[in-house]
ZAMARGU-4260 file (C-alpha; in steps of 0.2 Angstrom, whole numbers, plus 5000, padded with zeros to 4 digits):
<rodrens>
0) 4859/5656/6120 | 4871/5647/6131 | 4870/5628/6130 | 4875/5616/6143 | 4885/5600/6142
5) 4869/5589/6142 | 4866/5597/6125 | 4880/5588/6117 | 4885/5569/6114 | 4902/5563/6118
10) 4913/5561/6102 | 4921/5545/6107 | 4905/5536/6111 | 4897/5543/6095 | 4911/5535/6085
15) 4908/5519/6093 | 4890/5520/6088 | 4896/5522/6070 | 4908/5507/6072 | 4893/5497/6078
20) 4883/5503/6062 | 4897/5495/6052 | 4896/5479/6062 | 4877/5479/6059 | 4881/5478/6041
25) 4889/5461/6045 | 4874/5455/6055 | 4861/5460/6042 | 4858/5446/6030 | 4853/5458/6016
30) 4872/5459/6012 | 4881/5444/6003 | 4891/5433/6015 | 4908/5438/6009 | 4904/5456/6011
35) 4898/5453/6029 | 4915/5446/6033 | 4923/5461/6026 | 4912/5472/6037 | 4918/5462/6052
40) 4936/5465/6046 | 4932/5484/6044 | 4925/5485/6062 | 4941/5477/6069 | 4953/5488/6059
45) 4943/5503/6065 | 4944/5498/6083 | 4963/5496/6081 | 4965/5514/6075 | 4952/5520/6089
50) 4963/5512/6102 | 4980/5518/6095 | 4974/5536/6093 | 4958/5541/6103 | 4960/5529/6118
55) 4979/5532/6119 | 4975/5551/6119 | 4963/5549/6134 | 4976/5537/6143 | 4989/5551/6141
60) 4977/5564/6148 | 4973/5553/6163 | 4992/5550/6167 | 4994/5569/6167 | 4980/5571/6179
65) 4970/5581/6165 | 4953/5584/6172 | 4945/5596/6159 | 4929/5590/6153 | 4924/5587/6134
70) 4909/5596/6127 | 4897/5583/6134 | 4904/5586/6152 | 4914/5570/6154 | 4932/5570/6161
75) 4945/5558/6153 | 4942/5546/6166 | 4923/5546/6164 | 4925/5544/6145 | 4937/5530/6147
80) 4925/5520/6158 | 4911/5523/6146 | 4922/5517/6132 | 4927/5501/6140 | 4908/5497/6143
85) 4903/5501/6126 | 4918/5492/6117 | 4916/5476/6127 | 4898/5475/6122 | 4903/5479/6104
90) 4916/5466/6103 | 4904/5453/6111 | 4892/5457/6097 | 4905/5456/6084 | 4911/5438/6090
95) 4894/5432/6092 | 4890/5437/6074 | 4906/5428/6067 | 4906/5412/6078 | 4887/5409/6078
100) 4881/5416/6061 | 4895/5419/6048 | 4906/5404/6051 | 4891/5392/6050 | 4885/5402/6034
105) 4902/5398/6027 | 4901/5380/6031 | 4884/5380/6021 | 4894/5386/6006 | 4907/5372/6009
110) 4920/5384/6016 | 4928/5378/6033 | 4940/5386/6045 | 4945/5370/6055 | 4954/5367/6071
115) 4969/5355/6072 | 4959/5341/6080 | 4946/5342/6066 | 4959/5337/6053 | 4960/5321/6043
120) 4977/5311/6045 | 4981/5317/6027 | 4978/5335/6032 | 4988/5333/6048 | 5003/5326/6037
125) 5001/5341/6025 | 5001/5354/6040 | 5016/5346/6048 | 5026/5347/6032 | 5021/5365/6030
130) 5026/5368/6048 | 5043/5360/6046 | 5047/5368/6029 | 5040/5385/6030 | 5035/5390/6048
135) 5048/5382/6059 | 5063/5391/6051 | 5054/5408/6053 | 5049/5406/6072 | 5060/5413/6086
140) 5054/5408/6104 | 5058/5421/6116 | 5061/5414/6134 | 5058/5426/6149 | 5069/5424/6164
145) 5082/5434/6174 | 5094/5436/6160 | 5081/5438/6146 | 5067/5451/6151 | 5050/5452/6143
150) 5052/5457/6125 | 5046/5473/6117 | 5032/5466/6106 | 5028/5476/6090 | 5011/5485/6089
155) 4996/5474/6084 | 5007/5458/6083 | 4998/5441/6086 | 5008/5431/6099 | 5008/5414/6107
160) 5013/5413/6126 | 5019/5396/6133 | 5019/5391/6151 | 5032/5378/6155 | 5035/5369/6172
165) 5054/5369/6175 | 5061/5364/6192 | 5044/5366/6200 | 5042/5384/6194 | 5032/5392/6180
170) 5043/5398/6166 | 5036/5408/6151 | 5041/5410/6133 | 5033/5420/6118 | 5032/5416/6100
175) 5027/5429/6088 | 5015/5423/6074 | 5024/5428/6058 | 5016/5441/6047 | 5028/5437/6032
180) 5016/5422/6027 | 4997/5421/6026 | 4987/5420/6042 | 4978/5405/6035 | 4983/5389/6026
185) 4972/5380/6013 | 4971/5362/6016 | 4969/5348/6004 | 4951/5343/6002 | 4941/5336/5987
190) 4924/5344/5987 | 4926/5358/6000 | 4937/5373/6003 | 4945/5370/6020 | 4958/5381/6030
195) 4967/5382/6046 | 4974/5397/6055 | 4993/5398/6057 | 4992/5400/6076 | 4983/5383/6077
200) 4997/5375/6067 | 5011/5383/6078 | 5002/5377/6094 | 5000/5359/6087 | 5019/5358/6084
205) 5025/5369/6098 | 5034/5355/6107 | 5047/5355/6092 | 5052/5373/6098 | 5055/5367/6116
210) 5064/5350/6114 | 5068/5343/6131 | 5054/5352/6140 | 5036/5349/6142 | 5024/5363/6138
215) 5011/5365/6151 | 4999/5376/6142 | 4998/5389/6127 | 4988/5404/6124 | 4986/5419/6112
220) 4987/5437/6115 | 4988/5453/6105 | 4994/5471/6110 | 4988/5487/6104 | 5000/5502/6107
225) 4999/5521/6107 | 5000/5525/6088 | 5000/5544/6089 | 5015/5554/6083 | 5020/5570/6092
230) 5031/5580/6080 | 5039/5596/6086 | 5039/5606/6070 | 5048/5621/6078 | 5063/5610/6083
235) 5063/5599/6067 | 5077/5603/6056 | 5071/5591/6043 | 5052/5586/6044 | 5054/5571/6033
240) 5068/5563/6044 | 5058/5568/6060 | 5043/5559/6054 | 5053/5544/6048 | 5060/5543/6066
245) 5043/5544/6074 | 5036/5530/6063 | 5049/5518/6071 | 5043/5524/6088 | 5025/5521/6084
250) 5029/5502/6084 | 5034/5503/6102 | 5022/5515/6110 | 5015/5511/6127 | 5001/5497/6127
255) 4983/5503/6128 | 4974/5486/6125 | 4978/5468/6127 | 4967/5455/6118 | 4967/5437/6124
260) 4958/5421/6120 | 4943/5419/6132 | 4951/5403/6139 | 4968/5410/6142 | 4977/5402/6158
265) 4976/5414/6173 | 4994/5412/6177 | 4998/5418/6159 | 4985/5432/6160 | 4993/5438/6177
270) 5010/5438/6170 | 5005/5447/6154 | 4996/5461/6164 | 5010/5463/6176 | 5024/5463/6162
275) 5014/5476/6151 | 5009/5486/6166 | 4991/5486/6161 | 4975/5486/6172 | 4963/5472/6171
280) 4950/5484/6163 | 4961/5486/6148 | 4960/5467/6144 | 4947/5461/6131 | 4943/5442/6132
285) 4938/5436/6115 | 4929/5419/6111 | 4936/5417/6093 | 4952/5421/6083 | 4961/5436/6088
290) 4964/5450/6075 | 4949/5448/6063 | 4957/5459/6050 | 4964/5443/6042 | 4946/5441/6035
295) 4951/5455/6022 | 4963/5443/6014 | 4953/5428/6018 | 4939/5435/6007 | 4950/5436/5992
300) 4950/5417/5991 | 4932/5416/5987 | 4928/5411/5969 | 4909/5412/5971 | 4903/5428/5965
305) 4886/5425/5972 | 4893/5428/5989 | 4899/5446/5984 | 4890/5462/5979 | 4885/5462/5961
310) 4898/5471/5951 | 4896/5489/5947 | 4910/5494/5936 | 4913/5514/5936 | 4906/5522/5921
315) 4915/5535/5910 | 4905/5552/5911 | 4898/5558/5894 | 4906/5574/5898 | 4922/5566/5890
320) 4923/5561/5872 | 4935/5550/5863 | 4933/5562/5848 | 4940/5577/5857 | 4954/5581/5869
325) 4950/5581/5888 | 4954/5600/5888 | 4941/5603/5875 | 4928/5594/5886 | 4932/5605/5901
330) 4931/5621/5891 | 4913/5617/5886 | 4906/5617/5903 | 4910/5614/5922 | 4910/5595/5925
335) 4904/5586/5941 | 4910/5568/5944 | 4901/5557/5957 | 4913/5543/5962 | 4913/5528/5962
340) 4898/5528/5950 | 4907/5540/5938 | 4924/5533/5934 | 4940/5541/5942 | 4949/5538/5926
345) 4946/5555/5919 | 4957/5563/5933 | 4971/5550/5930 | 4969/5554/5911 | 4970/5572/5914
350) 4986/5572/5923 | 4993/5559/5911 | 4989/5570/5895 | 4995/5585/5904 | 5012/5576/5907
355) 5014/5573/5888 | 5006/5588/5881 | 5019/5601/5874 | 5007/5615/5878 | 5007/5611/5896
360) 5019/5622/5906 | 5015/5618/5924 | 5006/5606/5935 | 5002/5609/5953 | 4994/5596/5965
365) 4990/5592/5983 | 4992/5574/5988 | 4985/5568/6005 | 4982/5549/6003 | 4987/5540/5987
370) 4987/5522/5982 | 5002/5511/5984 | 5005/5510/5965 | 4998/5527/5961 | 4996/5531/5942
375) 4995/5549/5947 | 5012/5550/5955 | 5019/5541/5940 | 5012/5554/5928 | 5018/5568/5939
380) 5036/5561/5938 | 5034/5559/5919 | 5029/5577/5918 | 5044/5583/5927 | 5055/5572/5916
385) 5047/5580/5901 | 5052/5597/5907 | 5036/5603/5915 | 5037/5613/5931 | 5029/5601/5943
390) 5024/5607/5961 | 5017/5594/5973 | 5012/5596/5991 | 5014/5579/5999 | 5006/5579/6016
395) 5018/5568/6025 | 5008/5570/6041 | 4993/5560/6034 | 4990/5548/6049 | 4995/5530/6045
400) 5000/5535/6027 | 5015/5544/6032 | 5027/5530/6026 | 5019/5528/6009 | 5019/5547/6007
405) 5037/5549/6012 | 5042/5536/5999 | 5032/5545/5985 | 5039/5562/5991 | 5057/5555/5989
410) 5053/5548/5971 | 5045/5565/5966 | 5060/5575/5972 | 5072/5563/5963 | 5063/5565/5946
415) 5064/5584/5947 | 5047/5589/5955 | 5047/5603/5967 | 5040/5595/5983 | 5034/5604/5998
420) 5027/5597/6014 | 5014/5610/6019 | 5013/5624/6032 | 5020/5622/6049 | 5007/5617/6062
425) 4994/5613/6049 | 4989/5598/6039 | 4985/5601/6021 | 4969/5591/6018 | 4963/5602/6003
430) 4961/5592/5986 | 4967/5603/5972 | 4975/5600/5955 | 4980/5615/5944 | 4986/5613/5926
435) 4993/5628/5916 | 4993/5627/5897 | 4999/5639/5884 | 4985/5639/5871 | 4981/5650/5855
440) 4973/5663/5865 | 4986/5664/5878 | 4988/5655/5895 | 4973/5645/5901 | 4972/5636/5918
445) 4962/5621/5922 | 4958/5616/5940 | 4950/5601/5949 | 4944/5602/5967 | 4938/5587/5976
450) 4930/5580/5992 | 4941/5565/5992 | 4959/5560/5989 | 4968/5557/5973 | 4968/5539/5976
455) 4963/5527/5962 | 4960/5513/5974 | 4948/5521/5986 | 4939/5530/5972 | 4931/5514/5968
460) 4925/5511/5986 | 4921/5529/5993 | 4907/5540/5987 | 4915/5557/5983 | 4913/5572/5971
465) 4925/5580/5959 | 4923/5597/5951 | 4933/5602/5935 | 4932/5619/5928 | 4943/5632/5918
470) 4933/5647/5924 | 4945/5661/5928 | 4940/5665/5945 | 4941/5647/5952 | 4958/5646/5943
475) 4965/5662/5951 | 4960/5656/5968 | 4969/5639/5965 | 4984/5648/5959 | 4983/5659/5975
480) 4981/5643/5986 | 4997/5635/5979 | 5006/5652/5981 | 5001/5652/5999 | 5006/5634/6002
485) 5023/5635/5993 | 5028/5653/5997 | 5025/5668/6007 | 5008/5674/6001 | 4992/5678/6010
490) 4978/5684/5997 | 4967/5697/6005 | 4952/5690/5996 | 4946/5675/5987 | 4935/5675/5972
495) 4926/5658/5974 | 4935/5648/5988 | 4934/5649/6006 | 4950/5642/6015 | 4952/5635/6032
500) 4959/5639/6044 | 4957/5658/6039 | 4939/5661/6032 | 4930/5644/6031 | 4922/5645/6049
505) 4916/5663/6047 | 4909/5658/6029 | 4899/5645/6037 | 4893/5656/6051 | 4887/5669/6038
510) 4878/5656/6028 | 4869/5649/6043 | 4865/5667/6050 | 4857/5671/6033 | 4845/5656/6035
515) 4841/5662/6053 | 4837/5679/6047 | 4825/5673/6033 | 4817/5661/6046 | 4814/5676/6058
520) 4807/5687/6044 | 4794/5674/6040 | 4803/5666/6025 | 4808/5648/6023 | 4825/5644/6031
525) 4832/5627/6026 | 4850/5619/6027 | 4855/5601/6021 | 4872/5595/6024 | 4882/5579/6021
530) 4898/5575/6029 | 4908/5562/6038 | 4908/5570/6056 | 4900/5584/6065 | 4910/5587/6082
535) 4914/5606/6082 | 4905/5614/6097 | 4903/5632/6090 | 4896/5625/6074 | 4884/5614/6083
540) 4878/5629/6094 | 4875/5639/6078 | 4864/5625/6071 | 4855/5625/6087 | 4852/5643/6086
545) 4846/5641/6068 | 4834/5627/6074 | 4827/5638/6087 | 4824/5652/6074 | 4814/5639/6064
550) 4826/5634/6051 | 4823/5616/6045 | 4840/5607/6046 | 4843/5590/6039 | 4860/5582/6041
555) 4868/5566/6033 | 4883/5561/6044 | 4891/5545/6042 | 4902/5545/6057 | 4903/5554/6074
560) 4890/5567/6078 | 4890/5577/6094 | 4874/5586/6090 | 4858/5579/6098 | 4843/5581/6086
565) 4824/5583/6089 | 4826/5588/6107 | 4812/5599/6113 | 4817/5617/6115 | 4835/5614/6108
570) 4834/5605/6091 | 4816/5601/6086 | 4819/5606/6068 | 4835/5595/6066 | 4835/5578/6059
575) 4851/5568/6057 | 4853/5552/6046 | 4868/5541/6044 | 4871/5530/6028 | 4883/5514/6030
580) 4882/5502/6016 | 4891/5496/6001 | 4901/5511/5998 | 4910/5522/6012 | 4900/5539/6011
585) 4914/5552/6010 | 4908/5567/6000 | 4905/5583/6009 | 4890/5594/6002 | 4883/5610/6010
590) 4866/5616/6004 | 4858/5633/6010 | 4840/5637/6004 | 4844/5656/6003 | 4827/5662/6001
595) 4823/5650/5986 | 4840/5654/5977 | 4850/5639/5984 | 4868/5641/5987 | 4878/5624/5986
600) 4895/5621/5991 | 4907/5606/5991 | 4922/5604/6002 | 4936/5594/6008 | 4931/5598/6026
605) 4920/5590/6039 | 4913/5601/6053 | 4927/5596/6065 | 4938/5608/6075 | 4953/5601/6067
610) 4947/5604/6050 | 4941/5622/6053 | 4956/5628/6064 | 4971/5616/6061 | 4970/5611/6042
615) 4971/5619/6025 | 4954/5615/6018 | 4944/5621/6003 | 4925/5626/6002 | 4919/5630/5985
620) 4902/5635/5977 | 4894/5625/5963 | 4886/5637/5951 | 4882/5628/5935 | 4864/5624/5934
625) 4866/5606/5927 | 4879/5603/5941 | 4867/5610/5954 | 4853/5599/5949 | 4865/5584/5950
630) 4870/5588/5968 | 4852/5592/5973 | 4848/5574/5966 | 4862/5567/5976 | 4855/5574/5992
635) 4838/5569/5988 | 4843/5551/5985 | 4852/5551/6001 | 4837/5556/6011 | 4826/5545/6001
640) 4836/5529/6006 | 4827/5516/6017 | 4839/5502/6014 | 4856/5508/6021 | 4850/5523/6031
645) 4848/5525/6050 | 4841/5540/6059 | 4849/5547/6075 | 4838/5548/6090 | 4838/5561/6103
650) 4849/5551/6115 | 4862/5549/6102 | 4858/5531/6097 | 4853/5526/6080 | 4838/5516/6072
655) 4838/5508/6055 | 4824/5516/6045 | 4810/5504/6041 | 4804/5501/6023 | 4787/5509/6024
660) 4787/5510/6005 | 4796/5502/5991 | 4814/5499/5995 | 4826/5513/5989 | 4845/5509/5990
665) 4854/5525/5986 | 4870/5515/5981 | 4860/5505/5969 | 4850/5519/5962 | 4865/5531/5959
670) 4873/5517/5949 | 4857/5515/5939 | 4856/5534/5936 | 4874/5535/5931 | 4872/5521/5919
675) 4856/5528/5911 | 4863/5545/5909 | 4880/5541/5901
</rodrens>
């Protein structure tokens, strides 16, 4: 069947709907106050990245007169217009929430963010001293005139523009709000916690920067620049150096968004738009503090635990025992870890034990995103120093983690690890760890595949699944995967794994086709899939085919979804849910009923064209009965949720599921289940 553009939803608008769901978590009073502030910060951080990558990409297409439509039939210009309308409504909703709801709620808890004119005399003296001793020496006012052109301001920096009247003419100067110090200052106060933002301190003392001149007016603004990196891997002699050079360029990409305070002087606004060569439609006027990502650090000052989620410390899986070695535990049976409920520490411990174990000969691992102080990387360095053969694929093209990954790559190389950067033209997104050990019965291999990164920090915040086994067929495939990544090897067949970009797409087609065949022959056809995003046109069309054949399809998609569910004659048998809550839903699970002999797969891949065609990804079956039962329960709990879950409507919008029955919060229930069963 041929599907028209109207059968698909635009990816960018779908992503904005997702960010609105994040914002709704800040609006809903079911969440503790400090957590609601964090959701505001997440929304802002998400929008920054959206403009730096997605909007910047559309802007480049428009400048190149690219008129090809997306799968929903929209040209780049049409997409941009719809994005601007949606973002302005989203930002208005965001600031309405924080100014009219969250800041007043903070004040009820005796926490205040004050304006300068609200300070007591004692507090003003305190602020003035702080300005003179700490802020003033850092600041550099940048005048703009014939000999001093408009400065090239760094991406996402917060700036204060001043307008001075000199010899009857307007003159402008810019002061960058320093990032080397906290964005806010705690004020002396007896019974309350009171703060003032740094930009308000600067504005109150700005005359000290322009002695001899009178400041007419001041205003704040913030620029977001194109943050994408275009790397020519064919021409790059050294990919590491090429990416390091591109990282510097990212700071100075062309402007794509200008955020200003709502009351910004018209002369300043006109001067900024002209200097930055930005159209008025790229300006976002805000009625509160610019750059709300400061709320991440602001939330850390809270010492009232009642304003946060109740702690849920990760639990050590009963699959691991203090009485036996970690390798013995793995030999007993396949192990599934459901993070963050199950602790990530067994993965850290496995690498640490392997680094020190005389029987371990080699460790091989892929690293896509790791923490800033990664215990895993430290163990790999230790393993190399202990004489193990350590091979690490560090994906230095992981967006916004390039700098950190380059740092770790250099340290790993220096310690004696063999470091590779992946295959040309492809990002390595697969999550795989392979340990080779010399045991009494000969060489044995242990392997870990995951849906999420080897990041001990995000493993406490993201829901992900890890699979550990020493079964030979999985281990052979893991060995072949590393041979493919590090050398010239292309296995003709795989025992258990399906790998993108070579076979994963076709594997999915075959699994969906089997459900279609069963449905057409009168048997039950059913698919349940959980992922971050569904945007690949061909996969969506295949799911439409399955729906029209009578296959019942249930999707749990956290982020962007270009499929339109429950449309008559198109997707009547498809339901789509989205869960946004305490934890970021990151696990990828694919379930196929298979005539009542279910096939269940975990994967590092979402159903996006980039994952299926331009990345190295893994897709692997779960065959152990106990592990299968656990994953079926995970899907069941996700679908039972009526606390965090929303259902997507046929027009692409989302609706919060009403609590028709007893409240079921899957994030809470997963933790209870994990605690009870360990």
